[in-house]
C-alpha positions as a Markdown table, in Angstrom:
| # | Residue | x | y | z |
|---|---|---|---|---|
| 1 | Met | -77.2 | -26.1 | -37.6 |
| 2 | Val | -80.8 | -26.9 | -37.1 |
| 3 | Asn | -81.4 | -30.6 | -36.3 |
| 4 | Pro | -84.7 | -32.3 | -37.2 |
| 5 | Arg | -87.0 | -33.3 | -34.5 |
| 6 | Gln | -86.4 | -37.0 | -35.0 |
| 7 | Glu | -82.8 | -36.5 | -33.9 |
| 8 | Leu | -83.7 | -35.2 | -30.5 |
| 9 | Pro | -82.9 | -37.7 | -27.7 |
| 10 | Ala | -85.4 | -40.4 | -26.9 |
| 11 | Trp | -85.8 | -39.2 | -23.3 |
| 12 | Tyr | -86.9 | -35.8 | -24.5 |
| 13 | Arg | -89.4 | -37.1 | -27.0 |
| 14 | Arg | -90.9 | -39.3 | -24.3 |
| 15 | Leu | -91.2 | -36.5 | -21.8 |
| 16 | His | -92.5 | -34.0 | -24.4 |
| 17 | Ala | -95.2 | -36.5 | -25.3 |
| 18 | Leu | -96.0 | -37.1 | -21.6 |
| 19 | Thr | -96.6 | -33.4 | -21.0 |
| 20 | Ile | -99.0 | -33.2 | -23.9 |
| 21 | Lys | -100.8 | -36.4 | -23.0 |
| 22 | Glu | -101.2 | -35.7 | -19.3 |
| 23 | Asp | -101.3 | -31.9 | -19.5 |
| 24 | Arg | -98.8 | -31.4 | -16.7 |
| 25 | Asp | -95.2 | -30.3 | -16.0 |
| 26 | Val | -92.3 | -32.7 | -15.9 |
| 27 | Thr | -91.3 | -33.9 | -12.4 |
| 28 | Pro | -87.8 | -35.1 | -11.3 |
| 29 | Glu | -89.1 | -38.7 | -11.1 |
| 30 | Asp | -90.2 | -38.6 | -14.8 |
| 31 | Phe | -86.5 | -38.7 | -15.8 |
| 32 | Asp | -85.9 | -41.9 | -13.8 |
| 33 | Glu | -87.1 | -44.3 | -16.5 |
| 34 | Asp | -84.1 | -43.4 | -18.7 |
| 35 | Leu | -81.7 | -43.1 | -15.8 |
| 36 | Ser | -81.9 | -46.7 | -14.5 |
| 37 | Ser | -78.2 | -47.3 | -15.2 |
| 38 | Val | -76.5 | -44.1 | -14.2 |
| 39 | Ser | -73.9 | -46.0 | -12.2 |
| 40 | Gly | -70.4 | -45.5 | -13.7 |
| 41 | Leu | -71.4 | -42.7 | -16.0 |
| 42 | Ser | -70.3 | -39.1 | -15.8 |
| 43 | Ile | -72.9 | -36.6 | -15.0 |
| 44 | Asp | -72.5 | -34.9 | -18.4 |
| 45 | Ser | -72.8 | -38.1 | -20.3 |
| 46 | Glu | -75.9 | -39.2 | -22.1 |
| 47 | Ala | -74.5 | -42.6 | -23.0 |
| 48 | Asp | -77.2 | -44.2 | -20.9 |
| 49 | Val | -79.8 | -43.4 | -23.5 |
| 50 | Asp | -79.1 | -43.8 | -27.2 |
| 51 | Glu | -76.2 | -43.4 | -29.6 |
| 52 | Glu | -78.2 | -40.8 | -31.4 |
| 53 | Asp | -77.5 | -38.5 | -28.5 |
| 54 | Glu | -73.8 | -38.3 | -29.3 |
| 55 | Ile | -74.3 | -35.1 | -31.2 |
| 56 | Tyr | -75.6 | -33.3 | -28.1 |
| 57 | Arg | -72.7 | -34.1 | -25.8 |
| 58 | Val | -70.7 | -31.0 | -27.1 |
| 59 | Asp | -73.5 | -28.6 | -26.0 |
| 60 | Thr | -72.4 | -25.6 | -23.9 |
| 61 | Val | -74.2 | -22.6 | -22.7 |
| 62 | Ser | -72.9 | -20.5 | -25.6 |
| 63 | Asn | -72.9 | -23.2 | -28.3 |
| 64 | Arg | -76.1 | -25.2 | -28.7 |
| 65 | Ser | -76.2 | -28.0 | -31.2 |
| 66 | Tyr | -80.0 | -27.8 | -31.5 |
| 67 | Asn | -81.9 | -24.6 | -32.2 |
| 68 | Gly | -85.4 | -25.7 | -33.1 |
| 69 | Ser | -88.5 | -23.9 | -32.1 |
| 70 | Asp | -88.6 | -25.8 | -28.8 |
| 71 | Ala | -84.8 | -25.4 | -28.1 |
| 72 | Asp | -85.3 | -23.5 | -24.9 |
| 73 | Tyr | -87.6 | -26.1 | -23.5 |
| 74 | Tyr | -85.3 | -28.9 | -24.6 |
| 75 | Tyr | -82.3 | -27.4 | -22.8 |
| 76 | Glu | -84.3 | -26.6 | -19.8 |
| 77 | Leu | -85.3 | -30.2 | -19.4 |
| 78 | Lys | -81.7 | -31.3 | -20.2 |
| 79 | Ala | -80.4 | -29.2 | -17.3 |
| 80 | Glu | -83.1 | -30.7 | -15.0 |
| 81 | Arg | -82.2 | -34.2 | -16.2 |
| 82 | Lys | -78.5 | -33.5 | -15.4 |
| 83 | Glu | -79.5 | -32.4 | -11.9 |
| 84 | Arg | -81.7 | -35.5 | -11.4 |
| 85 | Lys | -78.9 | -37.7 | -12.6 |
| 86 | Leu | -76.5 | -36.2 | -10.1 |
| 87 | Glu | -79.1 | -36.6 | -7.4 |
| 88 | Leu | -79.7 | -40.3 | -8.2 |
| 89 | Gln | -75.9 | -40.9 | -8.3 |
| 90 | Glu | -75.4 | -39.3 | -4.9 |
| 91 | Thr | -78.3 | -41.3 | -3.5 |
| 92 | Arg | -76.9 | -44.5 | -4.9 |
| 93 | Asp | -73.5 | -43.8 | -3.4 |
| 94 | Arg | -75.0 | -43.1 | 0.0 |
| 95 | Asn | -77.0 | -46.3 | -0.2 |
| 96 | Arg | -74.0 | -48.3 | -1.2 |
| 97 | Gln | -72.0 | -46.8 | 1.7 |
| 98 | Ala | -74.9 | -47.6 | 4.1 |
| 99 | Lys | -75.1 | -51.2 | 2.8 |
| 100 | Asp | -71.3 | -51.6 | 3.2 |
| 101 | Ser | -71.5 | -50.3 | 6.7 |
| 102 | Gln | -74.3 | -52.7 | 7.6 |
| 103 | Arg | -72.4 | -55.6 | 6.0 |
| 104 | Thr | -69.3 | -54.8 | 8.1 |
| 105 | Phe | -71.5 | -54.5 | 11.2 |
| 106 | Asp | -73.1 | -57.9 | 10.6 |
| 107 | Arg | -69.8 | -59.5 | 9.8 |
| 108 | Asp | -68.3 | -58.4 | 13.1 |
| 109 | Lys | -71.3 | -59.8 | 15.0 |
| 110 | Glu | -71.0 | -63.1 | 13.1 |
| 111 | Ser | -67.4 | -63.3 | 14.1 |
| 112 | Glu | -68.3 | -62.6 | 17.8 |
| 113 | Val | -70.8 | -65.5 | 17.8 |
| 114 | Gln | -68.4 | -67.8 | 15.8 |
| 115 | Glu | -65.7 | -67.4 | 18.5 |
| 116 | Met | -68.1 | -68.8 | 21.1 |
| 117 | Tyr | -69.1 | -71.5 | 18.7 |
| 118 | Asp | -65.5 | -72.5 | 18.1 |
| 119 | Ser | -64.8 | -72.6 | 21.8 |
| 120 | Leu | -67.6 | -75.2 | 22.3 |
| 121 | Lys | -65.8 | -77.6 | 20.1 |
| 122 | Asn | -63.2 | -78.1 | 22.9 |
| 123 | Ala | -65.7 | -77.9 | 25.8 |
| 124 | Lys | -66.8 | -81.0 | 27.7 |
| 125 | Pro | -70.4 | -82.1 | 27.1 |
| 126 | Ser | -72.9 | -80.6 | 29.6 |
| 127 | Glu | -70.3 | -78.2 | 30.8 |
| 128 | Ile | -72.3 | -74.9 | 30.4 |
| 129 | Ala | -75.8 | -74.8 | 31.9 |
| 130 | Leu | -78.3 | -72.6 | 30.1 |
| 131 | Glu | -80.6 | -70.2 | 31.9 |
| 132 | Gln | -84.3 | -70.0 | 31.2 |
| 133 | Ile | -84.8 | -68.5 | 27.8 |
| 134 | Ala | -88.4 | -67.4 | 28.2 |
| 135 | Gly | -88.6 | -63.7 | 27.6 |
| 136 | Lys | -85.2 | -63.5 | 25.9 |
| 137 | Asn | -84.7 | -61.7 | 22.6 |
| 138 | Phe | -81.8 | -62.3 | 20.3 |
| 139 | Arg | -80.9 | -59.9 | 17.6 |
| 140 | Leu | -80.0 | -61.7 | 14.3 |
| 141 | Tyr | -77.1 | -60.8 | 12.0 |
| 142 | Ser | -76.2 | -62.3 | 8.6 |
| 143 | Val | -73.9 | -61.0 | 5.8 |
| 144 | Asp | -75.8 | -63.1 | 3.3 |
| 145 | His | -79.1 | -61.5 | 4.3 |
| 146 | Val | -77.5 | -58.0 | 3.9 |
| 147 | Asp | -76.2 | -59.0 | 0.5 |
| 148 | Tyr | -79.6 | -60.2 | -0.8 |
| 149 | Cys | -82.2 | -58.4 | 1.3 |
| 150 | Tyr | -80.8 | -55.0 | 2.3 |
| 151 | Ser | -83.1 | -52.1 | 1.5 |
| 152 | Ser | -82.0 | -48.5 | 1.9 |
| 153 | Asp | -85.6 | -47.5 | 2.5 |
| 154 | Met | -85.9 | -49.6 | 5.6 |
| 155 | Tyr | -83.7 | -52.4 | 7.0 |
| 156 | Pro | -85.2 | -53.3 | 10.4 |
| 157 | Ser | -83.5 | -55.2 | 13.2 |
| 158 | Lys | -83.9 | -58.9 | 12.8 |
| 159 | Tyr | -84.6 | -61.0 | 15.9 |
| 160 | Val | -85.9 | -64.2 | 17.5 |
| 161 | Glu | -87.7 | -64.2 | 20.8 |
| 162 | Phe | -88.8 | -67.0 | 23.1 |
| 163 | Tyr | -91.8 | -67.1 | 25.4 |
| 164 | His | -94.3 | -69.3 | 27.3 |
| 165 | Leu | -97.9 | -69.2 | 26.2 |
| 166 | Asp | -100.5 | -67.7 | 28.5 |
| 167 | Lys | -100.8 | -69.7 | 31.7 |
| 168 | Asn | -104.6 | -70.1 | 31.2 |
| 169 | Asp | -106.0 | -71.6 | 28.1 |
| 170 | Pro | -109.4 | -70.4 | 26.7 |
| 171 | Ser | -111.2 | -73.0 | 28.8 |
| 172 | Gly | -109.7 | -71.5 | 32.0 |
| 173 | Gln | -107.7 | -74.7 | 32.7 |
| 174 | Leu | -104.2 | -74.3 | 34.1 |
| 175 | Pro | -101.4 | -75.9 | 32.0 |
| 176 | Ser | -99.7 | -79.0 | 33.1 |
| 177 | Ala | -96.1 | -79.1 | 34.4 |
| 178 | Arg | -95.0 | -80.5 | 31.0 |
| 179 | Gln | -96.7 | -77.6 | 29.2 |
| 180 | Glu | -95.1 | -75.0 | 31.5 |
| 181 | Thr | -91.6 | -76.2 | 30.4 |
| 182 | Gln | -92.4 | -76.0 | 26.7 |
| 183 | Met | -91.3 | -72.9 | 24.8 |
| 184 | His | -92.6 | -71.1 | 21.8 |
| 185 | Gly | -90.9 | -68.5 | 19.7 |
| 186 | His | -91.1 | -65.9 | 17.0 |
| 187 | Val | -88.6 | -65.1 | 14.2 |
| 188 | Tyr | -88.8 | -61.7 | 12.6 |
| 189 | Leu | -86.7 | -60.8 | 9.5 |
| 190 | Asn | -88.8 | -58.0 | 8.0 |
| 191 | Ser | -92.4 | -56.9 | 7.7 |
| 192 | Asp | -93.0 | -59.6 | 5.1 |
| 193 | Thr | -91.0 | -62.4 | 6.6 |
| 194 | Asp | -91.7 | -63.7 | 10.1 |
| 195 | Cys | -92.9 | -67.0 | 11.6 |
| 196 | Asp | -94.0 | -68.5 | 14.9 |
| 197 | Phe | -92.6 | -71.9 | 16.0 |
| 198 | Gly | -93.0 | -74.4 | 18.8 |
| 199 | Pro | -93.8 | -75.8 | 21.2 |
| 200 | Phe | -90.4 | -77.4 | 22.0 |
| 201 | Phe | -88.4 | -78.3 | 25.1 |
| 202 | Pro | -85.3 | -76.0 | 25.3 |
| 203 | Pro | -82.0 | -77.6 | 26.0 |
| 204 | Lys | -80.5 | -77.5 | 29.5 |
| 205 | Tyr | -77.0 | -77.1 | 28.4 |
| 206 | Ala | -75.1 | -75.2 | 25.7 |
| 207 | Gly | -73.8 | -77.2 | 22.9 |
| 208 | Leu | -73.5 | -77.7 | 19.1 |
| 209 | Glu | -76.6 | -79.9 | 18.9 |
| 210 | Glu | -79.0 | -78.8 | 16.2 |
| 211 | Phe | -82.7 | -78.4 | 17.2 |
| 212 | Arg | -85.0 | -78.6 | 14.2 |
| 213 | Leu | -88.3 | -76.8 | 14.9 |
| 214 | Glu | -91.4 | -76.6 | 12.8 |
| 215 | Ser | -93.2 | -73.4 | 12.4 |
| 216 | Thr | -96.7 | -73.2 | 13.9 |
| 217 | Arg | -98.4 | -73.6 | 10.5 |
| 218 | Gly | -95.8 | -76.2 | 9.4 |
| 219 | Lys | -94.7 | -74.2 | 6.5 |
| 220 | Cys | -91.0 | -74.0 | 7.4 |
| 221 | Arg | -88.4 | -75.7 | 9.4 |
| 222 | Leu | -85.9 | -73.7 | 11.5 |
| 223 | Val | -82.6 | -75.0 | 12.9 |
| 224 | Phe | -81.3 | -73.6 | 16.2 |
| 225 | Gln | -78.1 | -74.1 | 18.1 |
| 226 | Phe | -78.0 | -72.8 | 21.6 |
| 227 | Ile | -74.3 | -72.2 | 22.2 |
| 228 | Ser | -74.5 | -70.0 | 25.3 |
| 229 | Asn | -76.8 | -67.9 | 27.4 |
| 230 | Asp | -76.0 | -65.0 | 25.1 |
| 231 | Tyr | -75.5 | -66.5 | 21.7 |
| 232 | Val | -77.5 | -68.7 | 19.3 |
| 233 | Lys | -77.2 | -69.8 | 15.7 |
| 234 | Leu | -80.2 | -70.0 | 13.4 |
| 235 | Lys | -80.6 | -71.5 | 9.9 |
| 236 | Val | -83.5 | -70.4 | 7.8 |
| 237 | Pro | -84.5 | -71.9 | 4.3 |
| 238 | Arg | -84.3 | -69.4 | 1.6 |
| 239 | Glu | -87.9 | -70.0 | 0.7 |
| 240 | Val | -88.8 | -68.4 | 4.1 |
| 241 | Val | -86.4 | -65.5 | 3.6 |
| 242 | Phe | -88.0 | -64.7 | 0.3 |
| 243 | Ala | -91.6 | -65.7 | 1.2 |
| 244 | Asn | -93.2 | -62.7 | -0.5 |
| 245 | Arg | -90.5 | -61.8 | -2.9 |
| 246 | Asp | -88.9 | -63.1 | -6.1 |
| 247 | Leu | -86.3 | -65.8 | -5.2 |
| 248 | Pro | -82.9 | -65.0 | -6.8 |
| 249 | Ala | -81.5 | -68.2 | -8.4 |
| 250 | Glu | -78.0 | -67.5 | -6.9 |
| 251 | Ala | -79.3 | -67.1 | -3.3 |
| 252 | Pro | -77.9 | -69.6 | -0.8 |
| 253 | Glu | -80.2 | -72.6 | -0.1 |
| 254 | Val | -80.0 | -71.8 | 3.7 |
| 255 | Phe | -79.4 | -68.4 | 5.3 |
| 256 | Glu | -77.4 | -68.6 | 8.5 |
| 257 | Phe | -77.9 | -66.0 | 11.3 |
| 258 | Ala | -75.8 | -65.2 | 14.3 |
| 259 | Gly | -78.0 | -64.3 | 17.3 |
| 260 | Ile | -76.8 | -62.1 | 20.2 |
| 261 | Arg | -79.0 | -61.6 | 23.3 |
| 262 | Tyr | -80.5 | -58.2 | 23.4 |
| 263 | Asp | -80.8 | -56.5 | 26.8 |
| 264 | Arg | -83.7 | -54.1 | 26.5 |
| 265 | Glu | -82.8 | -52.0 | 29.5 |
| 266 | Lys | -79.2 | -51.7 | 28.4 |
| 267 | Gly | -80.3 | -50.8 | 24.9 |
| 268 | Lys | -82.6 | -48.1 | 26.2 |
| 269 | Ala | -79.8 | -46.6 | 28.3 |
| 270 | Glu | -77.5 | -46.7 | 25.3 |
| 271 | Arg | -80.0 | -44.9 | 23.1 |
| 272 | Lys | -80.5 | -42.3 | 25.7 |
| 273 | Arg | -76.8 | -41.8 | 26.0 |
| 274 | Lys | -76.4 | -41.3 | 22.3 |
| 275 | Arg | -79.3 | -39.0 | 21.7 |
| 276 | Ser | -78.7 | -35.2 | 21.7 |
| 277 | Pro | -79.4 | -33.5 | 25.0 |
| 278 | Ser | -82.6 | -31.5 | 25.2 |
| 279 | Pro | -82.3 | -27.8 | 25.8 |
| 280 | Arg | -82.7 | -28.3 | 29.5 |
| 281 | Glu | -80.0 | -31.0 | 29.7 |
| 282 | Thr | -77.1 | -28.8 | 28.5 |
| 283 | Trp | -74.1 | -28.2 | 30.9 |
| 284 | Phe | -75.3 | -24.7 | 31.5 |
| 285 | Glu | -78.9 | -25.6 | 32.3 |
| 286 | Met | -77.9 | -28.5 | 34.6 |
| 287 | Asn | -74.8 | -26.9 | 36.4 |
| 288 | His | -74.7 | -23.1 | 36.2 |
| 289 | Pro | -76.4 | -21.2 | 39.1 |
| 290 | Met | -78.6 | -19.4 | 36.5 |
| 291 | Gly | -79.4 | -22.7 | 34.7 |
| 292 | Trp | -82.8 | -24.3 | 34.7 |
| 293 | Trp | -81.9 | -27.0 | 37.2 |
| 294 | Asn | -80.7 | -24.7 | 40.0 |
| 295 | Gln | -83.4 | -22.0 | 39.3 |
| 296 | Ser | -86.2 | -24.6 | 39.5 |
| 297 | Arg | -85.0 | -25.6 | 43.0 |
| 298 | Leu | -85.6 | -22.0 | 44.2 |
| 299 | Tyr | -89.4 | -22.2 | 43.6 |
């Protein structure tokens, strides 16, 4: 049976017109416009396109339902489309697994901080003295942020850091004792969302008290709780989280982050431990008499 051109799938008509208009071959990405909802569909299904495609689902290598003059080209593109659909589905599955893993990781970190928070409810006031927070960096974790802001392309570490301003101002004057005790800070959530805040006087003791701090430009208000030397809690308005993005109507009014102090030296050692050994750091090279380490000592 020869099917008329108008019965060919919409995706094929679109791509065929594209190759004529732009005088080029079809690329894998050209199929994506019609594959935006491949989730939940079988790889062989074309149900994500139009009902008119139903007649083409029975196609096999030996039994083609379309045999027009461009049949070979149509089936070539159909095979490429199927391959692209599989590729997108696999990518989507990997991204979903990565997001689930990140969500579990952040949830565990939130629980760690919450345990300390709960313990403070029974602690006596002014019982836990806080160290100087200047120079400290706290990594931030939030399941809500993962749910609404996770990106498979790049999901950087979120953090807040505290610091003193330079001891000398532009005029060369030394700061007063009062200024030296004031802190400033910087919150980073992603390349589009960060803000500086301060100055403020940090608390001397751990507790549940909330510290409301204005950003340097006064565009946002951050709420901190300093619950120990290693843990903080931070609340950020959703308008800040989505400063340069569309704000989902269902997003929470406030995003809560659990902060855990990051030890740079410890982190560096951990990364070094996890990385693969270089060719000269294998057991043979480091321990065998003929290895690089022992041979280099002979010269």
